[in-house]
C-alpha positions as CSV (number, residue, x, y, z in Angstrom):
1,M,44.9,37.7,-32.3
2,S,47.2,36.4,-35.1
3,Q,50.3,35.6,-33.0
4,S,51.0,32.0,-31.9
5,Y,53.1,31.0,-29.0
6,P,54.7,27.6,-28.2
7,I,53.0,26.1,-25.1
8,S,54.1,23.1,-23.1
9,A,52.9,21.4,-20.0
10,G,54.9,23.5,-17.5
11,R,54.5,22.9,-13.7
12,P,51.6,23.3,-11.2
13,A,53.8,25.2,-8.8
14,P,54.4,27.9,-8.0
15,L,51.0,29.4,-8.7
16,G,51.0,32.6,-10.7
17,A,53.3,33.7,-13.5
18,T,56.9,32.7,-13.0
19,F,59.8,33.8,-15.2
20,D,62.8,31.4,-15.3
21,G,65.1,33.1,-17.8
22,D,63.7,31.4,-20.9
23,G,60.0,31.8,-20.6
24,V,57.1,32.0,-18.2
25,N,55.2,29.3,-16.3
26,F,51.5,30.0,-15.7
27,A,49.6,28.2,-13.0
28,V,46.1,29.1,-11.7
29,F,43.7,27.3,-9.3
30,S,40.1,26.4,-10.2
31,E,38.3,23.4,-8.9
32,N,35.1,23.8,-10.9
33,A,36.3,25.3,-14.2
34,R,36.1,23.1,-17.4
35,R,38.6,25.1,-19.4
36,M,41.2,27.7,-18.6
37,I,42.5,30.2,-21.2
38,L,45.6,32.4,-20.9
39,C,45.2,35.8,-22.6
40,L,48.3,37.7,-23.8
41,F,48.3,41.4,-24.6
42,S,50.5,43.7,-26.6
43,G,53.2,45.8,-25.0
44,D,50.9,48.7,-24.4
45,G,48.3,46.4,-23.0
46,R,45.6,47.5,-25.5
47,D,45.3,44.6,-27.8
48,E,44.6,41.0,-26.9
49,I,47.2,39.2,-29.2
50,A,46.7,35.6,-28.1
51,R,44.4,33.2,-26.4
52,I,46.1,30.0,-25.3
53,D,44.4,27.0,-23.6
54,L,46.4,25.9,-20.5
55,P,47.1,22.3,-21.5
56,E,47.5,20.6,-18.2
57,R,45.5,20.1,-15.1
58,N,47.1,18.7,-12.0
59,G,44.4,18.3,-9.4
60,D,42.7,21.6,-9.5
61,V,45.7,23.6,-10.8
62,W,45.7,24.5,-14.5
63,H,49.1,25.2,-15.9
64,G,51.3,25.7,-19.0
65,Y,54.7,27.1,-20.0
66,V,55.2,29.6,-22.8
67,S,58.7,30.0,-24.1
68,G,60.1,33.4,-25.0
69,L,57.9,35.5,-22.8
70,R,59.7,38.1,-20.6
71,P,59.0,40.2,-17.6
72,G,56.7,43.0,-18.5
73,Q,54.4,40.7,-20.5
74,K,50.7,41.6,-19.8
75,Y,48.2,38.9,-19.4
76,G,44.9,37.7,-17.9
77,F,42.7,34.6,-17.8
78,R,39.3,33.5,-19.1
79,A,37.6,30.6,-17.3
80,H,35.0,28.4,-18.9
81,G,32.5,26.6,-16.7
82,P,28.9,26.6,-15.6
83,Y,27.0,29.8,-15.0
84,R,24.6,28.7,-12.3
85,P,24.4,31.3,-9.6
86,D,21.8,29.2,-7.8
87,E,24.5,26.5,-7.4
88,G,27.3,28.9,-6.6
89,H,28.9,29.0,-10.0
90,R,29.5,32.2,-11.9
91,F,31.8,31.3,-14.8
92,N,31.7,33.7,-17.7
93,H,34.4,33.4,-20.3
94,H,33.6,36.8,-21.7
95,K,35.2,38.3,-18.7
96,L,38.9,38.9,-18.5
97,L,40.1,37.8,-15.0
98,M,43.1,39.1,-13.0
99,D,45.6,36.5,-11.9
100,P,45.2,36.2,-8.1
101,Y,48.9,35.8,-7.8
102,A,49.8,38.7,-10.1
103,K,52.9,40.5,-8.8
104,R,51.9,43.8,-10.6
105,L,48.8,45.3,-12.1
106,T,48.6,48.1,-14.6
107,G,45.9,50.1,-12.8
108,Q,42.2,50.2,-11.9
109,P,39.2,48.7,-13.7
110,H,37.3,51.3,-15.6
111,W,33.7,51.0,-14.4
112,H,31.4,49.7,-17.1
113,D,28.4,47.3,-17.1
114,A,30.6,44.9,-19.1
115,L,32.5,44.1,-15.9
116,M,29.4,42.4,-14.5
117,G,28.8,38.7,-15.3
118,F,25.0,39.5,-15.5
119,K,22.9,42.0,-17.4
120,V,22.7,45.1,-15.3
121,G,19.1,46.3,-14.9
122,A,17.5,43.0,-15.8
123,A,14.5,41.9,-13.8
124,R,16.2,38.6,-12.9
125,K,19.3,40.4,-11.9
126,D,22.4,38.1,-11.4
127,L,20.5,35.1,-12.8
128,T,21.0,36.6,-16.3
129,F,24.2,36.3,-18.4
130,D,26.1,39.1,-20.0
131,S,28.2,38.2,-23.1
132,R,30.1,41.5,-23.5
133,D,33.9,41.4,-23.4
134,S,35.2,43.1,-20.2
135,A,38.8,43.2,-21.4
136,P,38.6,46.9,-22.6
137,Y,37.8,47.9,-19.0
138,M,40.1,45.6,-17.0
139,P,43.7,46.3,-15.9
140,R,46.3,43.7,-17.0
141,S,48.3,41.4,-14.8
142,V,52.0,41.8,-15.5
143,V,54.8,39.2,-15.5
144,E,57.4,40.3,-13.0
145,D,60.9,39.3,-12.0
146,P,60.7,40.4,-8.3
147,S,64.5,40.0,-7.7
148,F,66.0,43.0,-6.1
149,S,69.5,44.0,-5.1
150,W,69.0,44.1,-1.3
151,G,72.7,44.5,-0.5
152,D,73.2,44.2,3.3
153,D,69.5,44.8,4.2
154,T,68.8,43.5,7.6
155,P,65.4,43.5,9.3
156,P,65.6,45.6,12.5
157,R,63.7,42.8,14.4
158,T,62.9,45.3,17.2
159,P,61.8,43.4,20.3
160,I,58.1,43.9,20.9
161,P,58.6,45.6,24.3
162,E,60.7,48.3,22.6
163,T,58.2,48.8,19.7
164,V,56.4,52.0,19.0
165,I,54.0,51.7,16.0
166,Y,53.0,54.6,13.7
167,E,49.9,53.9,11.6
168,A,50.2,55.8,8.4
169,H,48.7,56.2,4.9
170,V,51.2,56.4,2.1
171,K,49.5,59.3,0.4
172,G,48.1,61.0,3.4
173,L,51.5,61.2,5.1
174,T,53.4,62.6,2.1
175,A,50.9,64.5,-0.2
176,R,51.2,67.9,1.5
177,Y,54.8,67.8,2.7
178,P,56.6,70.9,1.3
179,K,58.7,70.3,-1.8
180,M,58.3,66.5,-1.6
181,D,59.5,64.5,-4.6
182,A,56.9,62.1,-6.0
183,P,54.3,62.8,-3.2
184,G,51.8,60.1,-2.5
185,T,54.2,57.2,-3.4
186,F,56.3,54.5,-1.7
187,L,59.4,56.5,-2.6
188,A,58.1,59.6,-0.9
189,M,57.1,57.5,2.1
190,S,60.8,56.7,2.8
191,S,62.2,60.0,1.7
192,D,64.8,61.7,3.8
193,P,62.3,64.2,5.4
194,M,60.0,61.3,6.4
195,L,62.8,59.2,7.8
196,E,64.2,62.2,9.7
197,H,60.8,62.9,11.2
198,L,60.1,59.4,12.3
199,T,63.5,58.7,13.7
200,K,63.5,62.0,15.7
201,L,60.1,61.1,17.0
202,G,61.3,57.7,18.2
203,I,59.1,55.5,16.0
204,T,60.3,51.9,15.5
205,A,57.7,50.6,13.1
206,V,55.5,52.0,10.4
207,E,52.2,50.3,9.8
208,L,50.9,51.1,6.4
209,L,47.2,51.2,5.6
210,P,46.5,48.8,2.7
211,A,49.3,48.9,0.2
212,Q,48.2,45.8,-1.8
213,A,46.3,46.7,-4.9
214,F,42.7,47.8,-4.2
215,L,39.6,48.8,-6.0
216,N,37.9,52.2,-6.4
217,D,34.3,51.3,-5.6
218,S,31.8,52.2,-8.3
219,F,29.4,54.0,-5.9
220,L,32.3,56.3,-4.8
221,V,33.4,57.0,-8.4
222,E,29.9,58.0,-9.3
223,K,30.0,60.5,-6.5
224,G,33.4,61.9,-7.5
225,L,35.0,60.2,-4.5
226,T,37.6,57.5,-4.2
227,N,38.5,54.5,-2.0
228,Y,41.2,56.3,0.0
229,W,41.9,53.8,2.8
230,G,42.1,50.8,0.5
231,Y,40.1,48.1,2.3
232,Q,38.8,46.5,-1.0
233,T,41.7,44.3,-2.0
234,F,42.1,43.5,-5.7
235,G,45.4,41.7,-5.7
236,F,47.0,40.1,-2.7
237,F,50.5,40.0,-4.2
238,A,50.6,43.3,-6.1
239,P,51.6,46.7,-4.7
240,E,48.9,49.4,-5.2
241,P,49.7,50.9,-8.6
242,R,48.8,54.5,-7.6
243,Y,51.6,54.4,-5.0
244,L,54.2,53.5,-7.7
245,D,55.9,56.6,-9.2
246,R,57.4,54.7,-12.1
247,G,55.3,51.6,-12.1
248,Q,58.0,49.3,-10.7
249,I,57.6,47.0,-7.7
250,A,61.2,47.7,-6.9
251,E,60.0,51.1,-5.6
252,F,58.2,49.2,-2.7
253,Q,61.4,47.2,-2.0
254,Q,63.5,50.3,-2.1
255,M,61.1,51.9,0.5
256,V,61.5,48.9,2.8
257,A,65.3,48.9,2.5
258,R,65.5,52.6,3.4
259,F,63.2,52.1,6.4
260,H,65.4,49.3,7.5
261,S,68.6,51.4,7.1
262,A,67.0,53.8,9.6
263,G,66.1,51.1,12.0
264,I,62.4,51.2,11.3
265,E,60.3,48.1,10.6
266,V,57.5,48.0,8.0
267,Y,54.1,46.4,8.7
268,L,51.3,46.0,6.2
269,D,47.6,46.3,7.0
270,V,46.2,43.3,5.0
271,V,42.7,42.4,4.1
272,Y,42.2,38.7,3.6
273,N,38.7,38.5,5.0
274,H,37.0,39.7,1.9
275,T,37.7,40.9,-1.7
276,C,36.6,43.9,-3.7
277,E,34.1,41.9,-5.8
278,G,31.2,42.5,-3.3
279,N,28.0,40.6,-3.2
280,E,26.0,38.8,-6.0
281,L,25.5,42.1,-7.8
282,G,29.2,42.9,-7.8
283,P,31.7,42.8,-10.7
284,T,33.5,39.7,-12.0
285,L,37.2,40.7,-11.8
286,S,39.1,37.6,-10.6
287,F,38.1,35.2,-7.9
288,R,34.4,35.2,-8.7
289,G,35.1,34.2,-12.3
290,L,37.8,31.7,-11.6
291,D,35.9,29.7,-9.0
292,N,33.2,31.5,-7.0
293,A,32.2,28.4,-5.0
294,S,35.7,27.9,-3.8
295,Y,36.9,31.4,-3.1
296,Y,33.9,32.6,-1.1
297,R,31.7,31.4,1.7
298,L,28.2,31.0,0.4
299,E,24.8,30.8,2.1
300,Q,22.8,27.6,2.0
301,D,21.1,29.1,-1.0
302,A,24.4,29.2,-2.9
303,R,23.3,32.3,-4.9
304,Y,24.1,34.5,-1.9
305,Y,27.2,35.3,0.0
306,V,28.0,35.0,3.7
307,N,28.6,38.6,4.8
308,D,30.4,38.5,8.1
309,T,32.6,41.4,7.0
310,G,29.9,43.9,6.1
311,T,31.4,44.3,2.6
312,G,29.2,41.9,0.7
313,N,31.3,38.7,0.7
314,T,33.6,36.6,3.0
315,V,36.7,34.8,1.8
316,N,36.5,31.0,2.3
317,V,39.5,30.5,4.4
318,D,38.4,26.9,5.1
319,H,39.2,25.9,1.5
320,P,42.8,24.6,1.4
321,M,43.7,26.4,-1.8
322,V,42.3,29.7,-0.6
323,L,44.2,29.3,2.6
324,R,47.3,28.4,0.5
325,M,46.9,31.7,-1.4
326,I,46.8,33.7,1.8
327,M,49.8,31.9,3.2
328,D,51.7,32.3,-0.1
329,S,50.8,36.0,-0.1
330,L,52.1,36.5,3.4
331,R,55.3,34.7,2.7
332,Y,55.9,36.6,-0.5
333,W,55.7,40.0,1.3
334,V,58.2,38.7,3.9
335,E,60.6,36.9,1.8
336,T,60.5,38.9,-1.4
337,M,59.5,42.3,-0.2
338,H,61.1,42.1,3.2
339,V,58.2,43.4,5.3
340,D,58.4,42.9,9.1
341,G,54.8,42.3,10.1
342,F,51.1,42.4,9.4
343,R,48.0,43.8,10.8
344,F,45.0,41.6,9.9
345,D,41.8,43.5,9.1
346,L,38.7,41.9,10.7
347,C,40.8,39.0,11.9
348,S,37.9,37.4,13.6
349,T,36.6,36.4,10.2
350,L,39.8,34.4,9.5
351,G,39.1,32.4,12.7
352,R,35.5,31.5,11.9
353,V,35.0,27.9,11.1
354,D,32.2,26.8,8.7
355,E,28.9,28.2,9.9
356,G,30.0,28.4,13.5
357,G,31.6,31.1,15.5
358,F,35.2,32.1,16.2
359,D,37.7,29.3,16.9
360,R,41.2,30.3,18.1
361,G,42.3,26.8,16.8
362,A,41.0,27.6,13.2
363,A,43.1,26.4,10.3
364,F,44.4,29.9,9.5
365,F,45.8,30.4,13.0
366,D,47.4,26.9,13.0
367,A,48.9,27.5,9.6
368,V,50.4,30.8,10.6
369,R,51.7,29.6,14.0
370,Q,53.6,26.7,12.5
371,D,55.1,28.6,9.5
372,P,58.8,29.1,9.9
373,V,58.7,32.4,7.9
374,L,55.7,34.0,9.5
375,T,56.8,33.2,13.1
376,R,59.7,35.6,12.5
377,V,57.5,38.6,12.0
378,K,55.0,40.7,14.1
379,L,51.4,39.6,13.8
380,I,48.6,42.0,14.9
381,A,44.8,41.1,14.8
382,E,41.9,43.5,14.5
383,P,39.8,41.4,16.9
384,W,36.3,41.9,15.6
385,D,33.9,41.7,12.6
386,I,30.1,41.7,12.3
387,G,29.6,38.0,12.2
388,P,28.5,35.6,15.0
389,G,30.7,36.0,18.0
390,G,32.6,38.6,16.1
391,Y,34.1,40.6,19.0
392,Q,37.0,38.6,20.3
393,L,39.3,41.0,22.1
394,G,41.9,38.9,24.0
395,A,40.9,35.6,22.4
396,F,43.6,35.2,19.8
397,P,46.4,32.7,20.2
398,P,50.0,33.8,20.7
399,P,52.0,35.2,19.1
400,F,49.3,37.5,17.8
401,M,49.0,41.0,19.3
402,E,45.6,42.7,19.2
403,W,44.2,46.2,18.7
404,N,42.7,47.2,22.0
405,D,39.6,49.4,21.5
406,K,38.8,49.1,25.2
407,F,42.0,51.0,25.9
408,R,41.0,53.7,23.4
409,D,37.5,54.2,24.9
410,T,38.6,54.0,28.5
411,V,41.3,56.6,28.2
412,R,38.9,59.0,26.3
413,R,36.2,58.5,29.0
414,F,38.6,59.0,31.9
415,W,39.9,62.3,30.7
416,R,36.4,63.4,29.8
417,N,35.8,62.7,33.5
418,D,33.0,60.2,33.0
419,P,32.0,58.7,36.4
420,G,33.1,55.2,37.4
421,V,35.8,54.8,34.8
422,T,38.8,54.8,37.1
423,P,39.0,51.0,37.8
424,M,38.9,50.3,34.1
425,L,41.7,52.8,33.5
426,A,43.8,51.0,36.1
427,D,43.4,47.7,34.1
428,R,44.3,49.4,30.9
429,L,47.5,51.0,32.4
430,L,48.7,47.5,33.3
431,G,48.2,46.0,29.9
432,S,44.5,45.0,30.1
433,A,45.2,41.8,32.0
434,T,41.5,41.0,32.1
435,Q,41.6,40.4,28.4
436,F,45.2,39.2,27.8
437,D,46.7,37.5,30.8
438,H,46.2,33.9,29.8
439,S,47.8,31.2,27.7
440,G,51.2,32.5,28.4
441,R,50.6,35.8,26.5
442,P,52.8,38.7,27.4
443,A,51.6,42.2,28.4
444,T,52.8,43.5,25.1
445,S,49.8,41.6,23.4
446,S,47.7,44.7,23.9
447,V,48.2,47.2,21.1
448,N,47.2,50.4,22.9
449,L,45.8,53.2,20.8
450,L,44.1,56.5,21.3
451,T,43.1,56.9,17.7
452,A,43.4,55.1,14.3
453,H,42.5,55.7,10.7
454,D,38.9,54.7,11.5
455,G,37.6,57.5,13.7
456,F,38.6,61.0,15.0
457,T,42.1,62.2,15.0
458,L,43.4,63.0,18.5
459,H,42.9,66.7,17.9
460,D,39.4,66.1,16.8
461,V,38.7,63.9,19.9
462,V,39.2,67.1,22.0
463,S,37.5,69.5,19.5
464,Y,34.2,67.8,18.4
465,R,31.4,66.1,20.2
466,Q,29.7,65.0,17.0
467,K,31.0,63.5,13.7
468,H,30.9,65.8,10.7
469,N,30.9,63.4,7.7
470,Q,28.8,65.3,5.2
471,A,31.6,65.3,2.7
472,N,31.2,61.5,2.4
473,G,27.8,61.8,0.7
474,E,25.9,59.5,3.1
475,N,23.8,62.2,4.9
476,G,26.0,61.8,7.9
477,N,24.8,58.3,8.6
478,D,28.3,56.7,8.3
479,G,31.0,56.5,10.9
480,H,30.9,55.8,14.7
481,G,28.1,57.4,16.6
482,E,29.8,57.3,20.0
483,N,33.3,58.6,20.0
484,F,33.7,59.5,23.7
485,S,34.9,62.9,22.6
486,D,34.6,66.4,24.1
487,N,34.8,69.8,22.4
488,M,35.6,71.8,25.6
489,G,32.6,74.1,25.0
490,V,32.9,74.9,21.3
491,E,32.3,72.6,18.4
492,G,35.3,72.6,16.0
493,A,38.0,75.2,15.6
494,S,38.3,77.9,18.2
495,D,40.6,80.9,18.9
496,D,39.5,81.2,22.5
497,P,42.8,80.9,24.5
498,E,41.2,79.0,27.4
499,I,39.6,76.5,25.1
500,V,42.8,76.1,23.1
501,A,44.8,75.6,26.3
502,A,42.3,73.0,27.7
503,R,42.4,71.1,24.4
504,D,46.2,71.1,24.3
505,R,46.4,69.8,27.9
506,R,43.8,67.1,27.2
507,K,45.9,65.9,24.3
508,R,49.0,65.8,26.4
509,N,47.2,63.9,29.1
510,M,46.0,61.3,26.7
511,M,49.3,60.9,24.9
512,A,51.0,60.5,28.3
513,T,48.6,57.8,29.3
514,L,49.3,55.9,26.1
515,L,53.1,56.0,26.5
516,L,53.0,55.2,30.3
517,S,50.9,52.1,29.8
518,Q,52.0,48.5,29.7
519,G,51.4,47.1,26.2
520,T,52.5,48.1,22.7
521,P,51.7,51.7,21.9
522,M,50.4,52.8,18.4
523,L,50.2,56.4,17.3
524,L,48.1,57.6,14.3
525,A,50.2,59.5,11.9
526,G,49.6,63.2,12.3
527,D,48.4,63.1,15.9
528,E,51.8,64.3,17.0
529,L,51.3,67.3,14.7
530,G,47.9,68.2,16.0
531,N,46.4,67.2,12.6
532,S,42.6,67.6,12.1
533,Q,40.1,66.0,9.8
534,F,37.6,68.7,10.6
535,G,35.4,66.3,12.5
536,N,35.2,63.6,9.9
537,N,35.4,60.3,11.7
538,N,35.1,58.1,8.6
539,A,37.4,59.6,6.0
540,Y,37.6,56.4,4.0
541,C,36.7,58.2,0.7
542,Q,38.4,61.5,1.2
543,D,41.6,61.6,-0.9
544,N,42.1,65.3,-0.3
545,E,43.0,67.8,2.3
546,I,40.5,66.3,4.8
547,S,42.8,63.3,5.1
548,W,46.2,64.5,4.1
549,L,48.5,65.6,6.9
550,D,48.8,69.4,7.3
551,W,52.5,69.8,7.8
552,K,52.5,73.6,7.3
553,N,50.4,74.2,10.4
554,A,52.0,71.5,12.6
555,D,51.8,72.0,16.3
556,R,55.6,72.0,17.0
557,D,55.2,72.1,20.8
558,F,53.0,69.0,20.9
559,L,55.4,67.3,18.5
560,E,58.3,68.0,20.9
561,F,56.2,66.8,23.9
562,T,55.3,63.5,22.1
563,R,59.0,63.0,21.2
564,R,60.0,63.5,24.9
565,L,57.3,61.0,26.0
566,I,58.5,58.3,23.6
567,A,62.1,58.9,24.7
568,F,61.0,58.7,28.4
569,R,59.3,55.4,27.7
570,K,62.4,54.0,26.0
571,A,64.6,55.2,28.9
572,H,62.5,53.3,31.5
573,P,61.9,49.6,30.8
574,V,59.6,49.4,33.8
575,L,57.0,51.0,31.5
576,R,57.2,48.2,28.8
577,Q,57.5,44.9,30.5
578,K,56.5,41.5,29.2
579,L,55.1,40.2,32.5
580,F,51.9,41.5,33.9
581,L,51.9,43.4,37.1
582,H,49.6,42.0,39.8
583,A,50.9,43.5,43.1
584,R,52.8,40.3,43.8
585,E,55.9,40.3,46.0
586,R,59.2,40.0,44.1
587,A,61.7,37.3,45.1
588,I,64.5,39.8,44.7
589,D,63.4,42.1,47.6
590,G,59.9,41.1,48.8
591,I,58.5,44.4,47.5
592,E,55.3,44.2,45.5
593,D,55.6,45.1,41.8
594,V,52.7,47.6,41.7
595,F,51.1,49.9,44.3
596,W,47.9,51.9,43.9
597,R,47.6,54.9,46.2
598,R,45.2,57.8,47.0
599,P,46.5,61.4,46.9
600,D,47.1,61.2,50.7
601,G,49.5,58.3,50.2
602,E,47.3,55.7,51.6
603,P,46.5,52.5,49.6
604,M,43.4,52.5,47.5
605,T,40.5,50.7,49.2
606,S,37.6,48.9,47.7
607,A,35.4,51.9,48.5
608,D,37.8,54.2,46.7
609,W,37.7,52.0,43.6
610,E,33.9,51.7,43.7
611,D,33.4,55.5,44.2
612,P,32.2,56.8,40.8
613,D,33.7,60.2,41.6
614,T,37.2,58.9,42.1
615,A,39.1,60.9,39.4
616,C,42.7,60.8,40.6
617,I,44.8,57.7,40.9
618,C,48.5,57.3,41.8
619,V,50.4,54.2,40.7
620,E,53.9,53.1,41.6
621,L,55.4,50.7,39.0
622,R,58.4,48.3,39.6
623,T,59.9,45.3,37.9
624,A,57.3,42.6,37.6
625,S,57.3,39.7,40.0
626,G,58.8,36.7,38.3
627,T,61.3,38.7,36.2
628,P,64.6,36.8,36.0
629,R,67.4,38.3,38.1
630,Y,69.5,39.0,35.1
631,A,66.6,41.2,33.7
632,A,65.6,42.8,37.0
633,L,65.2,46.6,36.8
634,E,65.9,48.9,39.7
635,T,64.0,52.0,38.6
636,A,60.6,52.7,40.0
637,V,58.1,55.1,38.3
638,F,55.4,56.9,40.1
639,A,52.6,58.3,38.0
640,V,49.6,60.5,38.9
641,L,46.7,60.7,36.6
642,N,44.4,63.4,37.8
643,A,41.1,64.1,35.9
644,G,39.7,66.0,38.8
645,P,40.7,69.2,40.7
646,A,44.2,70.1,41.9
647,E,45.7,67.7,44.5
648,T,48.6,67.6,46.9
649,I,50.1,64.1,46.4
650,I,52.0,62.4,49.2
651,L,54.9,60.5,47.6
652,P,55.8,56.9,48.5
653,E,58.6,56.6,51.1
654,Q,61.9,56.7,49.3
655,P,64.6,54.1,50.3
656,K,67.9,55.4,51.6
657,G,70.2,56.8,48.9
658,L,67.3,57.2,46.4
659,S,65.1,60.2,45.7
660,W,62.0,60.8,43.6
661,W,62.7,63.1,40.7
662,W,59.8,64.8,38.9
663,E,60.2,64.2,35.1
664,I,56.8,64.9,33.4
665,D,54.1,67.4,34.1
666,T,51.4,67.9,31.4
667,A,50.4,71.2,33.1
668,R,53.9,72.5,32.6
669,P,55.1,70.6,29.5
670,E,58.0,73.0,28.7
671,Q,59.6,72.6,32.2
672,S,61.5,69.9,34.0
673,P,60.1,70.3,37.6
674,G,63.0,68.6,39.2
675,E,63.2,67.3,42.8
676,P,60.1,67.6,44.9
677,D,60.1,69.3,48.3
678,N,58.9,67.7,51.6
679,G,57.9,64.4,50.1
680,S,54.9,65.8,48.2
681,V,54.0,67.4,44.9
682,N,51.2,69.7,43.9
683,V,49.5,68.2,40.8
684,A,47.4,70.6,38.8
685,A,43.8,69.8,37.9
686,N,43.4,67.7,34.7
687,S,47.0,66.7,34.4
688,V,49.5,63.9,34.5
689,A,52.6,64.0,36.7
690,V,55.4,61.4,36.5
691,L,58.3,60.9,38.9
692,V,61.2,58.5,38.8
693,L,63.1,56.9,41.7
694,E,66.8,57.7,41.1
695,V,70.1,57.4,42.9
696,D,71.2,60.4,44.9
697,E,74.2,62.2,43.5
């Protein structure tokens, strides 16, 4: 460390490392530190070439300006302060710390006991103090100039009623695609083959599993596994290094620009509820060493962490500087990286105030709702965690949409022919008004899903009754125990034609239910291909062929059927309305906006709804009551969802000059049935039929 660098006061804002053309301003928050040291490293990152005290403290922001530094400079921090875990302080200046605002990281920490602030194996555990230097095992933060030549890039800004979301993993989607350049990277994600597949399918938005830098947990590394999903965030501003082919953040920006050119939005799955540092026995990598008592929510005994997330710690969103970091991060990804929306992991945690339960008026929600940048993008909440009052489906304030697990479970149970599920399915088909029709929220608030990364794929939902997670190394104890799945008589793969046919129809029925329902549909990448994870319903650590999409053996017939369903949804706005349908008369013609019928054409009665054996429902959908005249839709859609035996369905009376036209039949997916005869249709057992009211030619 022989080199010296000129240091001046600099500025307290913005936080992080900011290049201005002549040098770099460094600013980092710590309320409880006594001294903050900037560490500079050689070009290859191996040697620590300088330690510089940040000379100024403005409030709780330490800052300084170093002339002559350029983008690409590698750096980190060391924070001096009290090591008093019993009081919530875990400062240890022997530990190199990542900048929470770093725009790029050089890679992963290499697991070693020196990463811990305490002596591993000591009887007093984290109350001890470890003086080994962690720098040899830590990645470096990197100074970046994030400017990018965006050209005429324009966000698609797809209206929410027209949105079809596709949840995808960067590596999982691209790793096994034939002859793919740079598989497993952002560049591969937006390659010509991927864009062609998504545009032909009809996708309007790709929701990426965590793409912010994340940690490979030590317990996984020890078992030869990896953190595949990425829900252990290490840096809230840095793209995940393993997804960068050439180590440049411009690769992420290029991906977004290419998606936008194809008319597809990009959403990020973000994890602001916890960090990768875990509980009191976790590593000291960044936040813990900079200011543990500020960044984390601590128990009354300040040695221990509140664990509402089930991951060991909970981010202290109540602290104004921690909330500022989250807001700065969100704005950075919108303004600098041009993303179009966010899905918030365990979002209930972000709405928990102090030691109380969930509060839809919490500071985080208020901050987001008043922000002029974030109100331009899509916001989706995962509405649960394991903390007090953690399940909050339907409770989030607008403009948040929410993942609807009740939709998932109800659809699975209905097609499994569980008794008594039909009334619940009716509610799900109309946007889950029980949960969402309040506070002026639109019917699109419900993000409807059949599957997601967490759980079975659609093919496995119809192929397995039990999870098969042995590869995870947890003796099969991990993952959901109740999946509402059905194997049609054989567990796992089968070549029995009858079982294969039954599974294929069940998948078509479920996909049709998803795309016929009010709300915002989300598909799991690979479901349209018939992709399987071989019964693993918690493949969070499987960075291999268990999780990677099998393009070679794709089910082309189901892919085409899914494409047709999405196109049908787009062609019929009555399926994707903002207003809820409540069987209210419309001012335009006095006709109710939704009718529920029995197969014989008569209205459903209370007794029909209460009958646990009711397995066939018919619904006629029209423009919602209250729709402005200029937006009124003339088309009516009649759908039959039959989880029971074959039925003869009496069609609703058709007005003069209009006729019902049969468009979809999951029992005959390759055919277009056409115009029905004699005002009725024969609907096969375990199938979906959809008709549209059209003008006679």
